[in-house]
C-alpha positions in Angstrom: 96.7 114.5 0.2 93.1 114.2 1.4 90.8 111.2 1.3 89.2 112.2 -2.1 92.6 112.4 -3.8 93.7 109.2 -2.2 90.5 107.5 -3.5 91.1 108.7 -7.0 94.7 107.6 -7.0 93.7 104.3 -5.6 91.2 103.8 -8.4 93.7 104.8 -11.0 96.3 102.3 -9.6 93.7 99.5 -9.5 92.8 100.2 -13.2 96.4 100.2 -14.2 97.0 96.9 -12.4 93.9 95.4 -14.2 95.2 96.7 -17.5 98.6 95.2 -17.0 97.0 91.9 -16.1 94.8 92.0 -19.2 97.9 93.0 -21.4 96.3 96.4 -22.2 98.2 99.7 -22.4 98.4 101.0 -18.8 96.8 104.3 -17.9 97.1 107.1 -17.3 99.3 107.7 -20.4 102.8 108.9 -20.0 103.7 106.7 -17.1 106.3 104.0 -17.5 106.8 100.9 -15.4 109.2 102.6 -13.0 106.8 105.4 -12.2 104.0 102.9 -11.8 106.1 100.9 -9.3 106.8 104.1 -7.3 103.1 104.9 -7.3 102.4 101.4 -6.0 104.8 101.8 -3.2 103.3 105.1 -2.3 99.8 103.6 -2.2 101.0 100.7 0.0 102.5 103.2 2.5 99.4 105.4 2.5 97.1 102.4 3.0 99.1 101.3 6.1 98.9 104.8 7.5 95.1 105.0 7.1 93.0 104.5 10.2 91.4 101.0 10.5 87.7 100.7 9.9 85.3 100.6 12.8 84.3 97.1 13.9 81.0 95.7 12.6 78.0 94.7 14.6 79.3 91.1 15.2 82.5 92.3 16.8 81.1 92.3 20.3 79.7 88.8 20.0 83.0 87.5 18.5 85.0 89.1 21.3 82.7 87.7 24.0 82.9 84.3 22.5 86.7 84.3 22.4 86.9 85.5 26.0 84.4 82.9 27.2 86.2 79.9 25.6 89.8 81.2 25.8 90.9 78.5 23.6 92.8 80.4 20.9 95.7 82.8 21.3 96.4 85.0 18.2 100.0 86.1 17.6 101.0 89.3 15.9 99.7 89.7 12.3 101.9 89.2 9.3 101.8 91.6 6.3 101.5 89.6 3.2 101.7 91.1 -0.3 99.4 89.4 -2.8 99.9 89.0 -6.5 98.0 92.2 -7.4 100.2 94.4 -5.2 97.7 94.8 -2.3 98.7 94.3 1.3 96.8 92.0 3.5 97.0 91.5 7.2 96.7 87.9 8.2 96.8 86.7 11.8 98.5 83.5 12.7 96.7 81.5 15.4 97.8 78.5 17.5 95.7 76.3 19.7 96.5 76.3 23.4 95.1 74.4 26.3 92.2 76.2 28.2 93.2 78.5 30.9 90.7 76.8 33.2 93.1 73.9 33.6 95.9 76.3 34.6 93.5 77.9 37.1 92.6 74.5 38.5 96.3 73.7 38.9 97.0 76.9 40.7 94.0 76.3 43.1 95.2 72.7 43.8 98.8 73.9 44.4 97.5 76.6 46.8 95.3 74.1 48.6 98.1 71.6 49.0 100.5 74.3 50.1 98.0 75.7 52.7 97.4 72.2 54.1 101.1 71.5 54.2 101.8 74.8 56.1 99.1 73.9 58.7 100.3 70.3 59.1 104.0 71.4 59.6 103.1 74.2 62.0 100.7 71.9 63.9 103.3 69.1 64.1 105.9 71.5 65.5 103.4 73.0 68.1 102.2 69.5 69.0 105.6 68.2 69.7 106.6 71.2 71.8 103.3 71.7 73.7 101.8 68.2 73.8 105.0 66.1 73.8 107.6 68.2 75.8 105.0 70.3 77.7 103.0 67.2 78.6 106.1 65.4 79.9 107.0 68.4 82.0 103.5 68.6 83.5 103.6 64.9 84.3 107.0 65.3 85.9 105.9 68.1 88.1 102.8 66.2 89.3 104.9 63.1 90.0 107.5 65.2 92.0 104.8 66.8 94.1 103.2 63.4 94.8 106.5 61.8 95.8 107.4 64.7 98.0 104.3 64.1 100.0 104.6 60.3 99.8 108.3 59.5 99.6 107.9 55.8 100.2 104.9 55.3 98.0 104.9 53.2 94.9 101.8 54.0 92.9 100.7 53.0 89.5 98.9 55.4 87.2 95.5 54.4 85.9 95.9 56.1 82.5 99.2 54.5 81.4 99.7 51.7 83.9 103.2 52.9 84.7 104.8 53.6 88.1 104.7 57.2 89.2 108.1 58.9 88.9 109.6 56.6 86.4 110.1 58.1 82.9 111.5 55.9 80.2 112.9 56.9 76.7 110.2 54.8 75.0 107.4 56.5 76.9 108.8 59.9 76.1 109.1 59.1 72.4 105.6 57.8 72.4 104.4 61.0 74.0 106.2 63.1 71.4 104.6 61.0 68.6 101.2 61.4 70.1 101.7 65.2 70.3 102.9 65.3 66.7 99.8 63.5 65.4 97.4 65.5 67.5 99.2 68.7 66.4 98.6 67.7 62.7 94.8 67.9 63.3 95.2 71.1 65.3 97.3 72.7 62.6 94.7 72.0 60.0 91.9 73.3 62.2 93.9 76.5 62.8 94.3 77.0 59.0 90.6 76.7 58.6 89.5 79.1 61.3 92.3 81.6 61.4 90.6 84.1 59.1 87.8 84.5 61.7 90.2 84.9 64.6 90.8 88.5 65.7 94.0 90.4 66.5 97.6 89.7 65.6 99.2 86.4 65.1 100.0 85.9 68.7 96.5 86.9 69.8 94.9 84.6 67.2 97.0 81.8 68.5 96.0 82.3 72.1 92.4 82.6 71.1 92.6 79.4 69.1 94.2 77.7 72.1 91.3 78.8 74.3 88.9 77.6 71.7 90.5 74.1 71.6 90.4 74.0 75.4 86.7 74.7 75.4 85.9 72.1 72.7 88.5 69.4 73.5 89.5 70.0 77.0 87.3 67.3 78.5 89.1 64.7 76.3 92.4 65.4 78.2 91.2 66.8 81.5 88.8 64.0 82.5 87.1 64.4 85.8 86.6 60.6 86.1 90.4 60.1 85.9 91.5 59.5 89.5 95.1 60.4 88.5 94.1 64.1 88.7 93.0 63.6 92.2 95.7 61.3 93.4 98.9 62.8 92.1 99.5 66.4 93.0 96.9 69.2 93.8 93.9 68.8 91.5 93.7 72.5 90.8 97.3 72.7 89.8 96.9 69.7 87.5 93.9 71.3 85.9 95.8 74.6 85.3 98.9 72.8 83.9 97.1 70.6 81.5 94.8 73.4 80.4 97.9 75.5 79.6 99.0 72.9 77.1 96.1 73.9 74.8 97.0 77.6 75.1 100.6 76.9 74.5 99.8 74.9 71.4 97.7 77.8 70.0 100.5 80.3 70.9 103.0 78.2 69.0 101.0 77.1 65.9 100.0 80.6 64.8 103.4 82.2 64.5 104.8 78.9 63.2 102.3 78.9 60.4 102.9 82.6 59.6 106.7 82.0 59.6 106.4 79.1 57.2 104.0 80.9 54.9 106.1 84.1 54.8 109.2 82.1 54.0 107.5 80.4 51.1 106.2 83.6 49.7 109.5 85.4 49.5 110.4 86.7 46.1 113.3 85.1 44.2 115.4 88.2 44.7 114.9 88.1 48.4 115.8 84.5 48.5 118.9 85.0 46.4 120.0 87.9 48.7 119.5 85.7 51.8 121.0 82.5 50.6 124.7 81.6 51.0 125.7 78.6 49.1 124.5 75.1 48.8 123.2 74.6 52.4 120.7 77.4 51.9 119.5 76.1 48.6 119.2 72.6 50.0 117.3 73.8 53.0 114.9 75.7 50.8 114.4 72.6 48.6 113.7 70.3 51.5 111.3 72.8 53.0 109.3 73.0 49.8 109.3 69.2 49.4 108.2 68.8 53.1 105.4 71.5 52.8 103.9 70.2 49.6 104.4 66.6 50.5 102.6 67.1 53.8 99.8 68.9 52.0 99.4 66.1 49.5 99.4 63.5 52.3 96.8 65.6 54.2 94.5 65.6 51.1 94.8 61.8 50.9 94.0 61.4 54.6 91.1 63.8 54.6 
């Protein structure tokens, strides 16, 4: 059946429906109600198979407006049969919140996560390099001084403590200082890492050298007589400078390790976890990362 035949049949059915509604004799003659219903079913099927009409001139503007606002989502259309037998496609719509809010939430979550990763990595590197490494450097300097002066009893100018005496309180204080300094260093690494060349380890060493150039004078003070009095000055300079490089070499792989662990797929996590301890560790890590990131935003 071509389009012309379909049009004639369509007009004949419309006329028959109008005649029935007006209580006139239906046409064409010789067709009973059963035949008319079959013809109506045939017309409905053919109408659904016909190609849809081309969009009008306002279609592009309407589509652009919907994409711009992104306020309404249209669900699949419903085929409703009206009283005169014609089929009508009606779309059901529901209002949803703008996608911009979802985008802002994703950006905020990514920012908090990035800050949290930097703070955790920096805290770890600061405790190891600044806390433990700094204590080892001080111990070496004190041992060399006491070897040359076994009966000496000197007091350091920086801390006011006797050379060679190391207390638990002093060690804990040094670890805390290293952790807090590492927080700032970790955030700085997250900011500049995209411009650092090479692999993770190379980027870390480069970042450590950069910190040494910018902040080295804050730790390695030429006016501090302790560098001259206790141990060879050149050795003290090298040891304290190595703390910055060690911090960079630790913070870069630590940040990558935390970031990679957080971005594992659910399937990889399930395959790697074994019972409740793994799940608890993952939960605590997520809470720590995002909690540290939120705290970092508040302190910035």
